[in-house]
C-alpha positions as CSV (number, residue, x, y, z in Angstrom):
1,M,18.3,-24.7,64.5
2,Q,18.9,-23.3,61.4
3,T,17.9,-19.4,60.7
4,Q,16.4,-18.1,57.8
5,T,18.2,-15.7,55.9
6,A,16.1,-12.2,55.4
7,A,14.9,-11.5,51.5
8,G,16.2,-8.0,52.4
9,N,19.5,-8.6,54.5
10,T,21.2,-10.4,51.5
11,Y,23.5,-8.6,48.9
12,D,21.7,-7.2,45.6
13,S,22.1,-9.7,43.2
14,V,24.9,-7.7,40.8
15,S,26.8,-8.0,44.0
16,I,26.4,-11.9,44.2
17,A,27.8,-11.6,40.4
18,F,30.6,-10.1,40.9
19,H,31.4,-11.2,43.9
20,W,31.8,-15.2,42.3
21,I,33.6,-14.3,39.5
22,T,36.2,-12.6,41.3
23,V,36.3,-16.1,43.0
24,F,36.5,-17.9,39.9
25,L,39.0,-15.8,38.3
26,V,41.6,-15.3,41.0
27,L,41.3,-19.4,42.0
28,A,41.8,-19.8,37.6
29,L,45.1,-17.9,38.0
30,F,46.6,-19.6,41.2
31,V,45.6,-22.6,39.4
32,L,47.7,-21.3,36.4
33,A,50.3,-19.6,38.3
34,L,51.4,-23.2,40.3
35,F,51.2,-25.4,37.5
36,P,51.9,-23.5,34.3
37,G,51.3,-25.2,31.2
38,I,48.0,-27.3,32.4
39,V,46.6,-25.8,29.7
40,K,48.1,-25.2,26.8
41,G,49.0,-21.4,26.5
42,S,48.4,-21.0,29.7
43,I,51.0,-18.1,30.1
44,A,48.8,-15.8,27.3
45,L,45.6,-16.6,29.6
46,H,47.7,-16.1,33.2
47,K,48.1,-12.7,31.6
48,T,44.7,-12.4,30.1
49,L,43.1,-12.9,33.7
50,G,45.2,-10.6,35.5
51,T,44.0,-7.5,33.5
52,T,40.1,-8.9,33.7
53,V,40.1,-9.1,37.6
54,F,41.3,-6.1,38.0
55,V,39.2,-4.6,35.8
56,V,35.8,-6.9,37.9
57,V,37.0,-5.3,41.2
58,V,37.2,-2.0,39.8
59,L,34.0,-2.3,38.5
60,R,32.8,-4.2,41.9
61,L,34.1,-1.4,44.1
62,L,32.0,1.2,42.1
63,W,29.0,-0.9,42.4
64,R,29.5,-1.1,45.9
65,L,30.1,2.5,47.1
66,F,27.4,3.7,45.0
67,K,24.3,1.3,44.0
68,A,24.9,-2.2,45.9
69,R,22.3,-3.3,48.8
70,L,24.2,-4.3,51.7
71,P,23.0,-7.2,54.5
72,R,22.2,-5.7,57.9
73,P,25.5,-5.6,60.9
74,E,25.5,-8.7,62.3
75,T,25.1,-8.1,65.5
76,G,27.2,-9.6,69.0
77,V,30.3,-9.9,67.5
78,P,33.2,-8.4,69.1
79,L,34.8,-5.8,68.4
80,L,38.4,-6.8,67.7
81,L,36.6,-9.3,65.2
82,R,34.6,-6.6,63.6
83,L,37.4,-4.3,63.6
84,G,39.8,-7.7,62.5
85,A,37.2,-8.1,59.3
86,K,37.3,-4.3,58.2
87,A,40.9,-4.8,58.4
88,A,40.6,-7.8,56.5
89,H,38.0,-6.7,53.7
90,A,40.1,-3.5,52.8
91,A,42.7,-5.5,52.5
92,L,41.6,-8.1,50.2
93,Y,40.5,-5.6,47.5
94,L,43.9,-4.2,47.8
95,L,45.5,-7.6,46.7
96,L,43.1,-7.9,44.4
97,L,44.6,-4.5,42.3
98,T,47.7,-4.8,43.6
99,V,48.8,-8.0,42.5
100,P,47.7,-7.4,39.0
101,V,49.5,-4.0,39.2
102,L,52.5,-5.7,39.9
103,G,52.0,-8.4,36.8
104,Y,51.5,-5.6,34.4
105,L,54.4,-3.7,35.6
106,Y,57.1,-7.0,35.6
107,L,56.1,-7.3,31.9
108,D,56.6,-4.0,31.2
109,A,60.1,-3.8,33.5
110,K,61.3,-7.2,31.1
111,G,59.7,-5.5,28.1
112,L,56.8,-8.0,27.2
113,P,53.8,-6.8,25.7
114,L,50.5,-7.0,27.6
115,Y,47.0,-6.2,25.8
116,L,44.0,-5.8,27.7
117,F,42.2,-8.7,26.9
118,G,44.9,-10.5,25.3
119,F,44.1,-9.7,22.1
120,E,47.0,-9.4,20.3
121,G,47.5,-7.7,17.1
122,V,45.2,-5.7,17.9
123,E,46.8,-2.6,18.8
124,A,44.3,-0.7,20.2
125,L,43.3,-2.4,23.7
126,E,48.1,-3.1,24.2
127,M,48.7,-1.1,27.1
128,P,51.4,1.5,27.2
129,S,54.5,1.8,29.6
130,A,55.1,2.7,32.8
131,V,58.7,2.1,33.8
132,Y,60.0,1.2,30.2
133,Y,62.6,-1.8,30.8
134,D,64.9,-2.5,33.3
135,R,65.3,-6.3,34.0
136,K,67.1,-5.2,37.9
137,L,64.0,-4.2,38.7
138,A,61.6,-6.6,37.0
139,M,62.7,-9.2,39.1
140,T,62.7,-6.9,42.5
141,I,58.7,-6.1,41.3
142,Y,58.4,-10.2,40.4
143,G,59.4,-10.0,44.7
144,W,56.7,-8.0,45.4
145,K,54.3,-10.1,43.4
146,Q,55.0,-13.3,45.3
147,V,55.2,-11.4,48.2
148,A,51.0,-10.3,47.5
149,A,49.9,-13.1,46.2
150,Y,50.6,-16.0,48.9
151,G,49.0,-12.5,51.0
152,L,46.1,-12.1,49.2
153,L,46.0,-16.3,48.8
154,T,46.3,-16.4,52.8
155,L,43.6,-13.8,53.1
156,I,40.6,-15.3,51.0
157,V,41.8,-18.8,52.9
158,M,41.1,-16.6,56.0
159,H,37.8,-14.9,54.5
160,A,37.2,-18.2,54.3
161,L,37.5,-20.1,57.2
162,A,35.7,-17.3,58.9
163,A,32.5,-17.4,57.0
164,I,32.5,-21.3,57.1
165,V,34.0,-21.9,61.0
166,Y,32.9,-18.8,62.6
167,H,29.7,-17.8,61.3
168,S,27.9,-20.2,60.3
169,M,29.5,-23.7,62.2
170,M,29.9,-21.6,65.5
171,R,26.8,-18.7,65.3
172,N,25.0,-19.8,62.7
173,D,23.8,-16.5,61.3
174,G,22.6,-15.8,58.1
175,V,26.3,-14.4,56.8
176,L,27.6,-17.4,54.9
177,R,24.5,-17.9,52.9
178,S,24.1,-13.8,52.1
179,M,27.4,-14.7,49.4
180,L,29.4,-12.0,50.7
181,P,30.5,-12.9,54.3
182,R,30.7,-10.3,56.4
183,R,29.4,-6.9,54.7
184,W,28.7,-6.1,57.6
185,R,31.0,-2.9,58.5
186,D,30.5,0.9,58.2
187,G,33.6,1.5,57.6
188,L,34.6,-0.4,54.0
189,P,33.9,1.7,51.2
190,S,36.1,4.7,52.3
191,A,39.2,2.1,52.7
192,A,38.4,0.5,49.5
193,R,38.6,3.7,48.0
194,A,41.8,4.1,49.2
195,G,42.6,1.0,48.1
196,V,41.6,1.7,44.4
197,G,43.3,4.6,45.0
198,A,46.3,3.3,45.7
199,A,46.5,0.4,42.7
200,L,45.5,3.1,40.0
201,L,48.3,5.9,41.0
202,I,50.5,2.5,41.1
203,A,49.6,1.7,37.5
204,L,49.1,5.0,35.8
205,V,52.1,7.4,37.2
206,P,55.1,6.6,35.0
207,S,58.4,6.7,37.7
208,P,60.1,9.8,35.3
209,V,57.5,11.3,37.3
210,F,58.9,11.1,40.3
211,S,62.0,12.4,39.3
212,Q,63.9,15.2,40.7
213,A,66.2,16.4,38.3
214,Q,65.6,17.4,34.4
215,F,68.6,15.6,32.4
216,D,70.1,18.2,29.3
217,H,69.8,15.6,27.4
218,S,71.0,17.6,24.6
219,K,74.7,18.6,26.3
220,Y,74.6,14.7,26.8
221,A,74.4,14.1,22.9
222,A,77.2,16.6,22.3
223,E,79.3,14.7,24.9
224,L,78.5,11.2,23.5
225,A,79.0,12.3,20.3
226,A,82.3,13.3,20.9
227,S,83.8,10.2,22.8
228,L,82.5,8.2,20.5
229,A,84.5,10.0,17.8
230,K,87.4,9.7,19.4
231,A,87.1,6.3,20.6
232,C,86.7,4.8,17.4
233,P,86.6,7.2,14.4
234,M,86.7,7.4,11.1
235,A,89.0,4.4,9.4
236,S,88.9,1.5,6.4
237,P,85.9,-0.7,7.1
238,A,88.8,-3.1,6.8
239,D,90.7,-1.7,9.7
240,V,91.7,-5.0,11.7
241,A,94.0,-2.8,14.1
242,A,91.1,0.1,14.3
243,H,88.7,-2.2,15.1
244,D,90.5,-3.2,17.9
245,S,91.3,0.1,19.1
246,C,88.4,0.7,19.3
247,R,86.9,-1.2,21.6
248,K,90.2,-1.0,23.3
249,N,89.0,2.7,24.1
250,I,84.9,2.6,24.0
251,G,83.6,2.6,26.9
252,Q,85.4,5.4,28.9
253,G,83.9,8.9,28.1
254,A,80.1,9.7,28.0
255,E,79.0,6.3,27.0
256,A,81.0,4.4,30.3
257,S,77.5,5.8,32.3
258,F,75.5,2.9,30.4
259,R,78.0,0.1,30.9
260,D,76.7,-1.0,33.8
261,Y,73.7,-2.1,33.1
262,H,71.1,-3.8,30.3
263,I,70.5,-2.3,27.4
264,L,67.9,-3.2,24.1
265,F,69.2,-3.5,20.4
266,G,68.1,-4.0,17.5
267,G,66.9,-3.0,13.8
268,Q,65.2,-0.2,12.3
269,Q,61.9,-0.8,12.8
270,P,58.1,1.6,12.7
271,S,57.4,3.7,14.9
272,R,54.3,2.9,15.7
273,F,55.8,0.0,17.6
274,W,55.5,0.0,22.2
275,L,59.1,-0.5,22.3
276,K,58.1,-3.7,24.1
277,D,56.4,-4.6,20.5
278,K,60.1,-4.4,18.7
279,K,62.5,-7.0,18.1
280,T,65.5,-6.4,20.1
281,S,68.7,-8.5,21.7
282,V,69.1,-7.9,25.2
283,F,73.2,-7.1,26.2
284,R,75.0,-5.8,29.6
285,G,76.0,-2.6,28.2
286,D,79.4,-3.0,28.8
287,I,79.2,-6.2,26.2
288,Y,77.2,-4.3,23.7
289,Q,79.9,-1.7,22.9
290,D,82.2,-3.9,22.9
291,L,80.4,-6.4,20.9
292,Y,78.7,-4.0,18.8
293,M,78.7,-0.4,18.7
294,S,82.9,-1.0,18.4
295,L,82.3,-2.1,14.6
296,Y,80.6,1.1,13.8
297,M,83.2,4.4,13.5
298,Y,81.4,7.5,14.7
299,T,81.6,10.6,13.3
300,G,80.9,13.2,15.7
301,K,77.4,14.6,14.4
302,F,74.5,14.2,15.9
303,R,71.6,15.3,16.0
304,V,68.6,15.2,18.9
305,Q,64.0,14.2,18.5
306,K,61.7,13.6,20.9
307,A,60.4,9.9,20.4
308,P,56.6,9.3,20.0
309,D,56.7,7.1,23.3
310,G,58.2,10.2,25.5
311,L,61.4,9.1,25.8
312,T,64.6,11.2,23.6
313,T,66.6,10.0,21.0
314,I,70.1,11.2,20.1
315,G,71.1,10.1,16.9
316,I,75.1,9.9,16.5
317,E,76.0,9.4,12.4
318,A,77.8,6.0,11.7
319,Y,79.3,3.8,9.4
320,F,79.9,-0.1,9.9
321,R,83.1,-1.8,9.1
322,N,82.0,-4.4,6.7
323,G,85.6,-5.4,6.1
324,L,87.2,-7.2,8.6
325,P,87.4,-10.7,9.0
326,P,84.8,-13.5,10.4
327,G,86.2,-13.2,14.0
328,H,85.6,-9.6,14.1
329,Y,81.5,-9.8,14.1
330,P,80.6,-11.0,17.8
331,Y,78.2,-14.4,15.7
332,P,77.8,-14.4,11.5
333,F,76.2,-11.8,10.7
334,W,75.8,-12.9,7.5
335,H,73.9,-15.8,8.2
336,N,70.5,-13.7,7.1
337,E,71.8,-11.5,4.1
338,K,69.8,-9.0,4.6
339,K,70.4,-8.3,8.0
340,W,74.3,-7.5,6.4
341,L,73.1,-5.6,3.9
342,A,70.7,-3.7,6.6
343,Y,74.3,-3.2,8.8
344,E,76.3,-2.0,6.5
345,Q,73.8,0.4,4.6
346,S,73.2,1.6,8.8
347,N,74.7,5.1,8.7
348,E,74.0,6.0,12.5
349,M,73.3,4.7,15.8
350,R,70.6,5.5,18.2
351,F,69.6,5.5,21.7
352,R,66.3,6.0,23.3
353,I,67.0,7.7,26.2
354,D,64.9,8.8,29.9
355,P,64.6,11.9,31.4
356,Q,67.1,10.6,33.8
357,G,69.3,10.1,31.1
358,K,69.3,5.9,31.2
359,V,69.5,4.4,27.7
360,V,66.9,2.2,27.3
361,F,67.1,1.7,23.4
362,S,69.7,1.4,21.0
363,Y,69.1,0.8,17.7
364,R,71.1,1.0,13.8
365,A,69.5,3.1,11.0
366,D,69.9,4.2,7.2
367,V,67.9,7.5,8.0
368,G,70.9,9.3,8.3
369,S,73.7,10.8,6.0
370,E,75.9,9.6,3.2
371,D,78.0,12.6,3.1
372,R,81.0,11.7,5.8
373,R,80.9,7.8,4.3
374,G,83.6,7.6,2.1
375,P,84.2,4.6,-0.3
376,Y,81.8,2.1,0.1
377,A,81.7,-1.4,-1.5
378,H,79.0,-4.5,-0.8
379,V,81.5,-7.3,0.5
380,P,79.3,-10.7,-0.2
381,R,79.5,-12.9,2.7
382,S,79.5,-16.7,2.8
383,M,76.2,-18.6,4.2
384,F,76.0,-19.0,7.8
385,M,76.7,-23.1,7.9
386,G,75.0,-22.7,11.7
387,N,78.7,-22.7,13.6
388,W,79.1,-20.6,16.5
389,M,82.1,-20.4,17.1
390,W,85.1,-22.4,15.1
391,R,88.7,-22.5,14.4
392,D,90.5,-21.4,12.0
393,D,93.3,-22.5,9.3
394,K,95.6,-21.2,12.1
395,D,93.6,-23.7,14.8
396,V,92.8,-19.9,16.6
397,A,89.3,-20.0,18.6
398,Q,86.4,-17.6,17.0
399,P,85.0,-15.9,16.7
400,E,87.6,-13.6,18.3
401,V,86.0,-10.8,19.9
402,T,83.4,-13.3,22.0
403,L,86.2,-15.0,23.8
404,F,86.9,-14.0,27.5
405,S,90.4,-12.9,26.5
406,G,89.0,-10.4,24.7
407,M,87.1,-9.6,27.4
408,Y,89.7,-8.8,30.4
409,S,93.1,-8.1,30.6
410,G,95.3,-10.6,29.2
411,D,97.1,-11.3,32.3
412,N,93.6,-11.9,34.6
413,P,94.5,-15.3,36.1
414,N,91.2,-16.3,36.7
415,L,90.6,-16.6,32.3
416,D,91.0,-20.7,32.4
417,E,88.7,-21.2,35.1
418,L,86.4,-18.6,33.2
419,D,86.5,-20.8,30.2
420,A,86.5,-24.0,31.7
421,S,83.3,-23.2,33.6
422,Y,81.2,-21.5,31.0
423,R,82.0,-25.1,28.8
424,K,80.3,-27.2,31.5
425,M,77.2,-24.6,31.7
426,A,77.0,-24.6,28.1
427,I,76.7,-28.3,27.6
428,A,73.9,-27.6,30.3
429,F,72.5,-25.1,28.4
430,R,71.7,-27.4,25.4
431,N,70.8,-30.7,27.9
432,A,68.0,-28.7,28.7
433,D,67.6,-27.0,25.1
434,C,67.9,-23.7,26.4
435,T,69.9,-23.0,23.1
436,V,66.6,-23.7,21.1
437,C,65.2,-20.2,21.2
438,H,68.0,-18.0,22.5
439,Q,69.7,-17.4,18.6
440,P,68.5,-14.9,16.2
441,E,66.1,-16.9,14.9
442,G,64.4,-17.0,18.3
443,H,62.3,-13.2,17.8
444,R,60.0,-15.6,16.8
445,K,59.0,-16.5,20.3
446,M,60.2,-13.6,22.0
447,N,60.8,-9.8,21.2
448,K,63.3,-9.5,23.5
449,L,66.0,-12.4,21.9
450,T,69.0,-13.4,25.2
451,L,71.7,-14.6,23.2
452,L,73.7,-17.6,24.3
453,Q,76.4,-19.0,22.3
454,T,79.2,-17.3,22.6
455,P,80.6,-16.7,25.6
456,Y,80.5,-12.9,25.9
457,H,76.3,-13.2,25.5
458,A,76.7,-15.8,27.6
459,A,78.5,-13.7,30.6
460,S,75.6,-10.7,29.4
461,A,73.0,-13.3,30.2
462,I,73.6,-15.5,33.1
463,D,71.7,-12.9,35.8
464,A,68.9,-13.1,33.7
465,V,68.7,-16.8,33.2
466,L,69.6,-18.4,36.4
467,D,66.1,-16.1,37.3
468,E,64.4,-17.7,34.6
469,V,65.5,-21.4,35.6
470,R,64.7,-21.3,39.1
471,T,61.3,-19.3,38.8
472,G,60.4,-22.2,36.7
473,K,59.8,-19.9,33.3
474,M,62.6,-21.3,31.4
475,P,62.8,-23.5,29.3
476,V,59.8,-23.0,27.7
477,D,57.1,-24.8,25.1
478,D,55.9,-24.6,21.4
479,Y,52.9,-22.2,23.3
480,N,55.7,-20.2,25.3
481,D,54.7,-21.8,28.5
482,P,57.1,-23.4,31.1
483,K,58.3,-26.7,30.4
484,P,59.6,-28.0,33.6
485,L,63.3,-29.6,33.6
486,P,63.8,-32.7,35.3
487,A,65.0,-32.0,39.0
488,E,68.6,-33.6,38.3
489,L,68.8,-31.0,35.2
490,K,67.6,-28.4,36.8
491,A,70.0,-28.4,39.5
492,E,72.8,-29.4,37.7
493,L,71.9,-25.7,34.6
494,I,71.5,-24.0,38.0
495,E,74.9,-25.4,39.6
496,H,77.2,-24.7,36.9
497,G,75.2,-20.8,36.0
498,E,75.9,-20.6,39.2
499,G,79.6,-21.7,38.7
500,F,80.3,-19.6,35.9
501,K,79.0,-16.3,37.4
502,K,81.1,-17.0,40.6
503,Y,84.2,-16.8,38.4
504,L,83.0,-14.1,36.3
505,E,83.0,-11.8,39.4
506,R,86.4,-12.7,40.7
507,A,87.5,-11.3,37.3
508,D,85.4,-8.4,37.8
509,A,87.0,-8.4,41.1
510,W,90.9,-8.8,40.0
511,E,89.7,-6.2,36.8
512,R,88.8,-3.7,39.9
513,E,91.4,-4.2,42.5
514,H,94.2,-4.0,39.1
515,N,92.7,-0.8,38.0
516,R,92.7,-1.5,34.8
517,P,89.9,1.3,32.5
518,K,87.7,-0.5,32.0
519,A,86.7,-2.6,35.2
520,R,83.0,-3.7,36.0
521,K,81.7,-1.5,38.8
522,A,81.0,-3.6,42.1
523,P,77.5,-5.0,42.3
524,V,75.4,-3.4,45.0
525,A,74.4,-6.2,47.3
526,N,70.2,-6.0,47.6
C-alpha cells in the first residue's frame, strides 16, 4: 500500500516552484540546442534562457541555504547511495551554473554580444567582456561546454530515474512526491556554496588577472611605430613599388608577434560600444598585415592611451595609399563611397592591446594629425559592380594582392594545387549559400564579419568555417538560426574545405623548410 507524504515532510512552495522552473528552462535549452531553428529566433532564445537559468539557480541556492524548508531525510538508505546522491546533487548545481557561464565565455571569445535577458538595444543590460576576442579559445570553450552540457543531461536522467525507479517504485517512499527528490542529505549546502563560488569566479574574473608579468605598452608602441615606418615609409599614395616593398617587408619587426593569431579590423566607431558590438571583419594576423596594413604609410609618430574597455590603445600615425591601381586593393573598397572616403581621410591606425600585449582589435581613424600627410587629392572610384575577382585588359587575374602568388614565395610548388582546391571550395561555398552573408553587407547579420570571396580571405577563415559547418552553426537563415544543409552538400563542403586547408598547410610548411622570412609558425598540436 502506498504511503502518504506528510505535509511537514515536503519542500516549501517556493522551492518547488524553483525546481520546476529550472526543469522547464533546462529542457527548453536542450530542445533548442538539439533542434536549432525549431522556432524562429531559436539562437537568441537559447542565449536568453541560458542567462535566465543562471539567475534562477543562484536565487534557488540562496533560498535553499537561508529560507527553504527541507523534508526530513529518508531512513534505511545505504550509506554508499546517500554519498552518491549528495555528490550527484552537488554536481547538478555546479553544472547548472557552469554551462551558462561557459556559454557566455564562448560568445565573448567569439566577439558576439550577449544581453542579460536578450533585450538587444538596452545597453545597461549588456554583459561585459571577460576574455575579449580569441577564436581559438572560443572553440576550446565550446568543447568544454559540450562536455559539461551532456554531463548535465546525464545527471538529469540519473536524477529522474533515481526518483521514479528507486524511490517511487522500489522503496515507495515520499521523496518523489515531495517534488524535489533526494533533498534529505545534510552536506549539500556547503557543496552548493563551493559550486556557486567556482562558477562566479569563472564568470567574473577576467583572464588578465592571472598574468604574471606586466607588459610594457609604451615601449612596445615605440618599437611598433619605428618598425612600421621602416617597412612602409612615406611615399606617393600612387607609388606601386613602394606598396610592393611594404607588403614584402611588413611583419618582420615588432609587428611580427600578431601574425600568428586572428585580429578584428574595422573603422572608427563610437567609443561607448563594447568591443563585441563594434562592426569589424575577422582576419588572420599575417593576412591582415599584408592586405590592409600595407595600404598605409607610417611616419613613426605614435601615442598611447587607455581605452574605456580596459585595454590599451596605441595610435600610430598613418596615411592611406589612395592612388594605387584597383588590383592592389584586397577587395573593391569603392563599393561604398562613404567607406572609400573614410579610408582616404584616415590618418591613424589604432591598436587595442590587452595586458599581455596581444592585439585584439585594430581600426583606422581620422583623429590624428594631418601635419605629415603631404599633398592630398581625392581619387574618385568607379562603382562596384559585384565582381570580387576579375581579369584586367592584359588578361591578368585581379586583384593581384589576394592571389596566392602574393601570399607565398613565387617558387612555392604548392601554388597550383592551392588555387585549384580554393576554386572547388568556393563552388561548395556558393552552393551552400555561405557567401551570401560573408560580404561587406553581411554586417547587417553579424558584427564580426568573416569574408570568403577571395583566396586570401578564405585562407584567413578556413578553420573557423570548418568548425562552424561541423557544429551546424553555418549557414544561417534570416533569423540567424542555423539552416540545415543537405547531408551530401555538407559532406562536400567539409571535403573541399579540408582539401584547401591541407594545401595551405603544405604551402606554409614549404615556406618554413626553406627559411622564408615571413613563413608562418607551425601549428601547435592540441
